[in-house]
N, C-alpha and C positions, 0 to 999 in steps of 0.2 A: 456309375456311382449311385449307391442306394443309401437311404436312411434306414438304419436297423432298429434303433431304439432311442427314445427321448424320455428323460426323467426330469421333472420340475419340482421345485420347492419354493413356495411364495413368489411365483412368477405371475405377475398381473392377476387375473381372477383365480389362479390355481393355488391351493394350499399345498397339496402333495399329489403328484400325478406321475404315472409310469406307464408308457405306451410302447409296445413293440410293433414294428412295421415290417412288412415282407414285400417280396416282389409281386407284381401284378397291380390290379386296380384296388385302391383303398378309398372308400368314401367316408369322410369325417362329417357325421350327420348331427344336426341339432338345431334348436330354434335360434332365431336371430338374437345376437347379444349374449349367447351362452358361452362364448370363448373359443369358438372353432379356429378362427384365424390366429389366435394367440399361440396355438400349438405350432403352426408354421413359422411364426415370428420367432419363437424360441429356437427352432432349428437354425434359422438364418443368423440369429444372435450368437448361438454357440459357435458357428463357423467364422463369422466376421466381426463380432463384437458390436460396438456402437455404430459402426458404419452401416449396419443392416437395419437400424431402427429408424422409424419415422420421427420419434421424439427423442428424449434424452435418457440417460441411464436412470435418472430418478423415477421415470415413468414405469419401469419394469418391476420395481419392488412393490409387492402387494401392500395396499394401504394399511397402516397400522403395524407393519413389520419392519425390521431393521436389516434383514439379510435375505438374499435370494440366491438360488443355485440352479444351474441348468447343466445337464449332462447329455451328450449326444454321441451315440455309437453309429458309425457309418463305414461303408466298405467302398474303396475306390481302387479300380484296376486289380481286384483280387486281394488287396491288403486291408485288413480291418483296423480301424482307428477309434479312439475314444477321446473326446475333448470335453473339458469341464470348465465352466466359468462360475465364479462366486463373487457377489457384490455385497458389501457391508456398508451401511450408512451410519455415520457418527460425526457429531460436531459440524454439521453442514458440509461434510466431505464424504466421498465414496471411495472405498478401498476395493479395487478391481483385481482379482486374482484369476489366472487362467493357465491351464496346462493341457498339453496334447501328447498322446503316446500311442504307439501301435500296440495291438493286443495279440499279435501272433509271434512275439519273441524276436522281431526284426530290429529291436533296439532303436526305434525312432522316438525321439522325445523333444518337446519344446516347452519352455516355461516363460510366461509373460504374455500379455495381451498382444503386443506388437509382434513378437516372435511367432505366436500362433497364427495371427492373421496373415503374416508374410508367408508362412509355410503353406497354409490352405490356398492362398492365391496362386502360389507357384505350383502346388500339386494339381489343382483343378484348372490351371491356366485361365482363371477368371477372377476378377475382383468382385466385390459385393454387388456393384451396379450391373456388371455384365452377367453375373449369376442370375439375379432377379429378372433382368431383361430377357435372358434366354429361356428360362424355365418356368417363370411365374407369371400367370395371367391374373392380375389383381381383380378384385371385386369392383364392378362398375366400369371396367375397361373394355367390355365386349363390343361396344359401339364406337370406341375411340377412333380407330383407323377409318371407319366408314364415314363418320361425321366430320373428320378433320378436313381442313383445306389441303389442296395439293402440296403446298409448301410444308405444312405441318406434318402431313403423311410422309413426305420425303424425309424430313428431319427425324421423325419417330422411327421409321424403318431403318434409316442409316444408323441411328443409335443402337437399335436392336441388333443389327448386323455388325456393330462395332466399327462402322466407318466414320463415326464422329471424331475419333482420334485423329484421322487423317486431316479433317478440316481444322482441328485444333493445331496440328503441326503446321498446316499451311498458314494459318493466322499468325503462328509464332514466327515462321519464316518471313511473312510479310512485315511483322513488327520489326524483326531484325533488319530487313532491307531498308525500311524507313529510318531506323536508327543509323544505319551505315550512311544513308543519303544525307542525313543531318550532319554527321561528323565529316563526311567527304566535302560537303558544301562549305563547312566552316574552315577546313584545312585548305581548300582551294582559295578561299578569300584571303587567308593568311599568307599563302604562297604569292599571290598577286601583290599584296602589301610589301612583302620582303623584296620582290623584284623592283618595286618603285623606290624603296629605301636604298637598295644597293646601287641603283643607277644614279640617284641623287648624290651619294657620297663619292662615286667614281668620277663624276663631273668636276669635283672640287680639287683634283690633282693634289692629294694630301702629301705624298712623298716629296714633291718639289717644294711645297711650302715648308716641310720639315727641314730640308737641307738649308734653305735660306735663313730660317730662324736659328739653326745651330751655328752658322757662320757668324751672324750678328752676335750671338752669345759669346763666341770665342774672342772677338775683338773687345767687347766690354770687359770680359774677364782679364785680359792682358792689361788694359788701362787701369783696372782696379788694383792689380798686383803692383804696378809702378807707383801709384799714389801711396799704397800701403808701405812700400819700402821707404819712401821719403818721410812718411809720418813716423816711422820707427826711429829714423835718425834724429828727427826733431824732438821726439820724446827723450832720447838719450841726452841731447844737449840740455833740455829742460831739467832732467833729473840731476845732471852734474851741477848746474847752477843752484838748484834747490839744496843739494848737499853742501855746497860752499856756504850758502846763506844760512843753512841750518847750523853748520859748525860755528860760524861767527855768532849766531844768535844764541847758541847753547852757552858759549863762553860768557857772553854778555848777561844771559839769564843766570848763569852760575855766580857771576860777580854780584848781581843784585841779590841772589839768594844768600850768598855768604854774608853780605852786608846785613841782610835781615836777620840771619842767625846770630850775628854778633850782637845786634840790638836785643834779640830775645834772651840771649844768655845774660847780658848785663841786667835786663829787667828781672830775670829769674833770681839772680843773686840778690838784688835789692828786695824782692818779695820774700825770699827766705829769711833774710835778716829781720824784716818786719814781723814775720810769723814767730821767730825765736823770741822776740821781745814780748809778743802777746802771750806765749806759753809761760814765761817767767812771771808776768802779772797774774795769770790765772792760777798758778800754784800758790801765790801769796793769798789770793782771795779764798781758795779752797781751805787753807789752814784756818782762816778766820771763821768760815761757815761750820767747820767741825766743832769748834768750841761752842757755838750757839746751839747746835743739835744736842750735844751732851747735856747742856743745862735743861733743855726741854724734856729729855727722857726722864730725868729725876722727878719732874712734876707729875708724870702719868703712871709711875710704878704702882702707887697705892690703888688707883682706880682699876688697874689691870690685875691686881692681886699678886704682884711679883715683888721679890726682894731685890733682884738685880736684873739688868738688861742682858741676861745671858741667853744665847741662842737655844740651848737645851731646855732652860726653864720656860722660855716662851713656847716652845713646842709642846712641853708637858701641860702647861696651862691651857693651851688651845685644845688639846686632846680631851682634857676634863670638861671644858665648856661644850665641846661637840657631843660628848656622851650625855651631858645634862640636857642639852637641846633635843637630842634624839629621844630621851625618855619622855620629856614634856610633849614633844610633837606627836609621839605615838599615842599617849593618853589623850591628847587634844583631838587627834583625828578620830579616835574611837568615840569620844563624847559628842563631837560634831555630827558624826554619822547617826548616832543614837538619837540625838535631838531632832535631826531631819527626818529620821524614820518615824519617830513618834508623831511629829507634825503631819507627815504624809498619811500615816495610818488614821489619824483623827479626821483629816480632810476626806480621805477615801470612804471611811465608815459613815461620815455624815452624808456624802453623796449617795452611797448605797442605800441609806435609810430613806432619802428623798425618792430614789428610784423605786424602791419597794412600795412607798406610799402612793406613787403615781401608777404603778403597775396594777394595784388592786382594782381600781375602776375599770381598767382595760380588760382584765380577766372577767369581770362581771358582765361587760358589754359582749365579749366573745361568747359567754355562756348564753346570753339572750339570743344571739344570732344562731347558735347551734340548736337552741330549742325551736326557733322558727323554722329552720331547715328540716328538723325532724318532723314537724307537723306537715310541711309541704310534701315530704317523701311519703308520708302516710296517706295524704290525699291522692297523690299520683297512683299509689298502689290500689286504692279503691276504684279509681277511674279505669285502670287496666283490667281489673277483675270484671267490671261491667262489659268491657270490649270482648273479653274471653267468652262471656255468656252469649253476646250477640253473634260472634263467629260460630259458636256451637250450634245455634239455631240454624244458621245458613248451611252449615255442613250437614245437618240432619236432613234438610230439604234436598240437597244434592244426592245424598245416599239413597233417598227414596226413589230418585230418577233411575238409579242403577238397579234398584229392586224390580222396577217395571220393565227393564231392558233384557234382551236375550244374551248379552255379553257382560262379564263382570268388569270391574274397574281395571284390573291388571291386564286383561286380554284385549282392551280396546285398541291399543296401538298395533298389536300383531294382526288383529282382524282387519283393521283399516289398511295395513300394508299388504295383506293378502289380497284384499279387494282391489287395491290399486294395481297390483301385478296382474290380476285377472283382467282388469280393465285395459292394461297395456297390451295383453295378449289379444284381447278382442279388437282393440284399435289396430294392432299389427295385422290381424286377420282381415279386418275391414279394408286396410290399405292394399293388401294382396288381392282381395276380391275386386276392389275398384280397378287395379291395374289389369287383372285378368279379364274383367268385364269390358274394359276399354279395348283391349286387344281383340276380344271376341267380336265386339261390335264393329271394329275396323275390318275384321275378316268378313263379317256378314255384308257390310257396306261394299267392300271390294268385290265380293262374290256377286252381289246383286247387280253391280255395274257391269261385270263381265257377262252375267246372264242376259242382262238387257242388251249387251252387244252380241249375244249369241255365242259366247265362249265359256269354256269350263272354268269354274272358280279356282281350280287347283293347278291345272296344267296349261290353261290358256288356249286349248285347242277347241274346235267347234263342239257344241254341246251334243250334237247328234252322235250316237254310238259311244259316248264318253263314259268310262266306268266310274267317273268321279262326279257325275251330275247331281247325285243325291247328297253330297257332302254338306251343302248349305243348310239342309234341314237339321242335321246334327248340330251345326254351329248355332242355329236359331234356338234349338232346345237348350244348348249350353248357356246362351245368353239369358234365357228365362230362369234357368237354375241359379245362375250367378246373381241375377237380380233378387231372387227370393232369399238366397243366402246372405246377400249384402243387407237387405232390409232387416232380416233377423239379427244380424250382427249389430246394426244400429240400435234396434230396440233393446238388445242385451246391454249395449253401452249405456243407454239412458237409464236402465234399471240400476246398473252399477253406480252411476253418478249419484242417483238418489240415495242408495244405501250408504255410499261413502259420505254424503252430506250429513246423514243422520249420525254416523260414527264420528264425524268431525265435531258435532255438538257434544256427544258423549265424551270425546277426548278433551274438549274444553272444560267440561264439568270435572273430569278427573284431574286436569291440571289445577283447577280452582280448589278442589279438595286438598291436593298436595300443598297448595299455597296456604290454605286455611290451617291445616294441621301444623305446618311449619311456623306460621305466625302465632297460633295458639301456644305452642310450646315456648316460643320466644317470649310472649307476654307473661306466661306463668312464671318463667324464670325471672322476668323483670319485676314481677310483683314481689317475689321472695327477696330479691335484691333490695328493693326499695323499703320493704318493711324491716329488713335487717339493718339497712342504713339508718332508718328512723330511730331504732333502738340504740345504735352506736352513738348517734348524735345526742340523744337524751343523756346517755351515760357520760359523754364528754362534757356536756353543759354542767352537770353536777360536779364533775371533777374540777372544772374551771372555777366554780364558786368556792370550793374548798381551798383552791390555790390562792384566791383573793384574800380570804381570812388569814391564811398562813402568812401572806406577804405583810399584812398590817402588824401582826404580832412580831415578826422578824425585824421590821423597821424600828419598833420601840426598843428592842434589845440592842440593836446596832447603835442607836443614839447614846445609850448608856456607856457602851464600850468606847465610843469616840470621846466622851468627856474624860474618861480615865487616861486615855492616850494624850490629851492636851496637858493634863497635870504633870505627867512624866516628862513631856517635852520641856516645860518651864523649869523643872528641877535640873535637868541635864544642861540647860542653857546657862545657869548660874555657875556650874563647875567649869564650863568652857571659858567663862570670863576670868576665873581664877588662873587657869592654865595659860591663858594669853598674857596676863600680867607677868607671870614667872618667866615666860619666854622672852618678854621685853627686857627683863633684868639680865638674862644671859646675853642678849644682843648688845647691851651697853658694855658689859665686861669684855666681850670679844672686840668691840670697837677700840677700847683702851689698849688691849693686847696688840691689835693691828697697828695702832699709832706707835707704840714702843718699837715694834718690829720694823715698821717703815723707817723710823729715825735711825735705828741701828744699821739698817741696810744703806741709808743715805750716807752715814759716816764711812762705811766700807766703800761705797761708790766714790766718795770724795777722795779717799786715800788712793784708790786705784787710778783715778783721774790724774792725781798729782804725779804718780809714777809714770803714767803714759806720757804726760807732757814733758817730763824730764828726758825720757827716751827720745821723743820726737825732736826736742831742741838739739840733742846731740847729733841725731841723724841729719838734720838740716845743716848743721855746721860742717859735717863731712861732705854733703852734696855741694855746698858752696865752694869747698876746696877743689872738688873735681871740675866744677863749672869754670873756675878761674883758669885751670890748666887748659881746657878746651877753648876758652876765649883767646888765649895767646896763640893757639894753632890757627884759629879762624882769621885773626888779624894778619898773620903771615900769608895765608892763601889769598886774602883780599888784595894784598899788594902785588902778588904774582899775576893774577887775572887782570888787573888794571893795566899792567904793562903789555899783555898779550893781545888786546883788541885792536884790528886794523880796519878803519872805516873806508879807505880807498878800494881795497879788495872786495869789500861788501858791496859797494856801488856797482863795480864791474859785473859781478855775478848776477845782480838784480837786473841789469840791462839784457844779458844773454837769456835769462829766464823769460822776460817779457816778449822778446823776439820769437822764441820757440813757441810760446803759447799762442801768439797771433797766427803763425803758420799753421799750427794744429787746428785752429778754429776754421781757417779757410779750407784746408784739405778735408776736414770732416764733412762740410756741406757737399763738396764735390763727390766724396765717397758715398754719401747718402743718395745723391742723385743717380750715381752709377749702380748702386745696389738695387734701387727701385727699377731701373731699366733691366738689370739682370733678372730680377724676379718676374717682371712682365714677360721677358723672353722665355724663362723656364716654364711659366704657366701656359704660355702659348704652345710651347713644345709638348707639354703634358697633354693639352687639349687635343693637339693633332695626333699624338700617339694614341689617345683614348679613342678618337674617331677611327683611326686605322684598325685598332682592336675591335671596335664595334663593327666595322666593315667585314673583318674576318669572321666574327661571330655570326653576322647576318648570312654570310656565304655558307658557313657550316650549318646553321639552322635551316637554310634553304635546301641544302643537299639532303639533310635528314627528312625534311618535310616533303620534298619531292618523292623520296622513297616511300613515305607514309601514304601520300596521295595515290601513288601507283598501286600499293598494296590494298588500299581501300577500294580503288576502282575494281581490282580483281575480286575482292570480297563482295562488293555490290553485285557484280555479275554472278557470283556463286549463289548468293542469297536469292537473287531473282530466279535463277534456274531451279533452286531448291523449292521456292514457292510454287513455281509452275509445275514442278515434278509432282508435289503433293496433290495439286489440283487435278493434274492429268491422271495420277494414280487412283485418286478417289473416283473420278469419272469412269476410268477403265474397270475398276473393281465393281462399281455400281452397275455397269452394263453386264458384267459377268454375273453378278448376283441377281440382276433382273431376269436374266435368262434362266438361271437355276431356280430362282424363286417362282417364276412362272411355271416351270416344269413341276416342282413339288406342290405348288398350289393347285394345279389342274389335277394332279394325281389324287390329292386329298379331296378336291371338289368332286371328282368323278365318283369317289367312294361314297360321298355323302349324298350327292344328287344324281347318281347313276340312273339311267333310264327315266329321267324326270323331264321337266320342262326346259332345263338349261343344258346347253351343249358344252361350253368351255369359258375360260376367263382369259382376258388379254391384259398384260402389264407392260406399259411403255417405260422409257428411260427415266421419266419423272415420277414413277410409281403411280401413275394414273391407272385406275382399274376400270375395266369394262366387262360386263357380263353379257354373254350371247345366249339367246333362246334357241330352241331347236329349229325354229323357222328362220334363223339368221338375224333376227332383230336384236340390235344392241341396246343394253340397258345400263344406266348408271347404277352402282350399288345402292345409292340413296333411294332409288325407286322401289327397292324390295320392301316387303312387309317388315314389321318390327322384328318378328322372330327370325325371318330369313336373314335380315341384316346382322343380327347377333350371331347366328350360326355361321354366316359367311365370314365374319370377323374372327371367330374362333378357328375356322379353317385356315385363315390367313396366318394367325399366330402359330398354329401347329406347323404350317409349312415353313415359317421362319425358324421354328425350333428344329425341324428336320434339317434345314439348310445349315444352321449353326453346328449341329451335332455332326453332320457329314463333313463339315469343313474344319473341324478341330484338328490341329496338327497331331499326327501320330495315331489318329483314330482312337483317342482315349475315351473311356466310358462316359456317356452323357449323364447329366444330372437328372433327378426325377422331374417329370412333367407335372406341374402343379396348376390346378384350375380352382380359383377361389370364387364361389357363388356364380358359376357360369350360366345358370338357368333364370337369372333375374328377369330377362326380357323374353323368355321362351314359353310358349304354350306347350300342352302335352304332346302335340304332334311333332314339334321341333325338338322336344327333349329326346324323343326316340331317335331322331337323326344324330343328336349329340352323343347318345349311347353308341350309335354306329361309328361315329368319329373316334371315340375312345377305343373301341375295339380295333379299329384299323391302325391307330397309333401303336397299339401293342404289336400289331403285325409288322410294323416298320422297325421293330427292335427296341422300343422303349420298355425297359425292364420294370420301371416303377412309375405309376401314375397316382397322384394324390388329388382327390376332388373334395373340396369343402363346399357343403351344400345343406340347406334345410329342406330340400325337395326330396320327397319320398320316392319319386319315379326313378331316380338314379341308383337306388339301392340294387335293383335287378342287375345292373352292370358291374357290381362290385364283387371282387373276390373276398374282400374282408370289409367289415363295417365297424367303424369307430363311432360310438355315441357320446356326445358331450351334453351334459346337463348342468344347470345352475341351481343350487339350493337357495330358495327364496329367503330363508331366515339369515343365513350366514353370508349370502351373496358370493359364495365360492363355487367354482366350477369343478366338476368331476368328469373323468373320462373312463370308458370301458370298451373293450374290444370283443366283437362277436363275429362268427362266420355268417355270411349272407344266407346260407342254407338254413340257418336257424330261424329266420324271420318268417312271419306269416304273410306271404305275399298277397294273399287274398284280402287280408285285413288292411294292408297298406293301400291296395287298390280301392277298397271301399272308403277309406279315409280320404 
């Protein structure tokens, strides 16, 4: 599997970048912080999305931008693919779009981040973690395996060899076993509890108890049935006696009722005769009252304006009076409204005149206040003009400082930023020189110790006849060169600090000038505003004084109009009095008409009453005739009932009823007692049946639970075996991997250290490493020098890569081998060995090797060179591709 091309848009430090990659060794070269590692991260992100990022999706979008895009072209197993990811940030959300397609017409297509990640994982047979662990040696990891404890080294290598999954599966199986143990223990406890409950119920012999209770219940039921039969016969006797007594009582009651009815009829006849006499007297009195009313009508006809008490004449007279009243009231209402309106207008106008009189002094006071405010605004404008002059003097002094400086006011910030970047480069170079000087001094010290012991500082062999005996002189010269370069870097850093401090003061002056100019502009605007405000307030004061004079004049005019309205109100009030008198005359005439009409209606009512009483008297006479006929019938029925009543039969029926009731009372108590006993027996039988059902339920539950316990025991045995299997499988695979890893490690080690001081490496089952010298002496890798430890660890990682690539199912193409800043801990001598290691990895069949480094010495090993630079002003990274043959190797060596 090879990376063919990557194109970026607004990805981390890159604005727009397009890089083509080929087979062989590609060195991505540039200063620290220029964005080299971001290119590799873009490739991982294109393949696996957020799973391949150390941070979040927010971190990949270039600061200040809203959208980023990454495209990656890669070839796997001969098939070319293109994957594109696009992120868009809006409203605190991120829209993530992703597509993958084959570019050879094979019609492979995936859409969506999850679908693409799943396809890539299946295609490469590796997820993001496995891909990085297999092919990517990160910056700063070169000493990780050497410095780790045995346990840490074991876990790290197991994870790289993807054995950590087996441990995860073993732990899952262990968790499952513990879970089964908890459930099994719980079910066993419940099974023991069920056995105890079943035994306790079986000891109580529930079926024998049930038979005894059912026999007792049958006896009680038979006795209850016998008593109930006797009670029914007693009830029949009591009902017969009651019926006999009821018949005699009914006849006696009917006799009494008939007697009462006879009395009521006789009384009704008497009452009706009295009422007939009253009606006769009332008719006579009504005739006398009619004569009196007719005389009274003649006395009121003149007052009413009538010639006769005729109904039509009364109605016509009333209609004329209503019309006259309507005319008077209509005119009266209008005059009253006018009078009230005139009075209200007079009052309102007088109040308005008073308000205008009071308003004039208020307006004059407001005019005085506005005049005072105008003067205050003018004074403030004078003060601010003075402040503007003072700020102008200060600004002139600051401009003179820039006139004496080498940089203008607009270029201060850019110049200071450029010096800071140069100072950062110097500090970075000083740190590199310090690290290189430390390593060189350690080599000199180590070599001096070996020389003192009579051994070669490089191979450890006796100094005599050694071809490397003079190497220590070169190291001492290198130490002196590094010390001189370090001192020069420190002096340059001090010079830059002083220059930056001077620019800081000029930057402060530029900031103060901006502040003064902004303040001056604001004060000048404020002066204009305050002077305009003073003029507006003076004009407003003059306007207020004019309004006060107008108010006084308007008040005098309003008082005159109010006097006129009072006179009109008095004139209208006199007319109202005249109309009210006319209305009173109409009321008197209507009263007389009402009196005539009332007396006429009284005569009609009296005549109608006479007619009603005559009819009522005739009706009462007819009713009394009917009552006399019914009275004769009732007297005949009374005589029949008196002869039918037999007192002896009544006494006999009463005795039978009392005897039946006494027996029913006695048998009721006995039946209640027997019913309670029956209920007790039925409840007891129900309880025993319930216990029998509980016993059957317990037996059924025990049967099912026993089967569950048996199944759980089998499951517990299976999970235990599964846990042990994963542990055994991991141990077996680890031993296999140890043997293979030791083989590939020694092959790689021989290529790097062939014909040197070391013979081979030994790797035990716990991944403990031992390095053997040519003389057979064993060394811990930690005893190696810093550069040798770093190179040793790189060899180990390359060996792991080879083991993984050889072990991939189906011998699928391996991913590119990626080394990120592998020379951090290497001096120039060990860098050459790293170059040899890279060449040998190519010989093992690694088609594509990507090296990220700021070290110029690796350029010679590159088939292609990719240069990454960062623009200081925009802080954006750019990338360009060049053949290694185009480089001036001599110039690089001199650098």
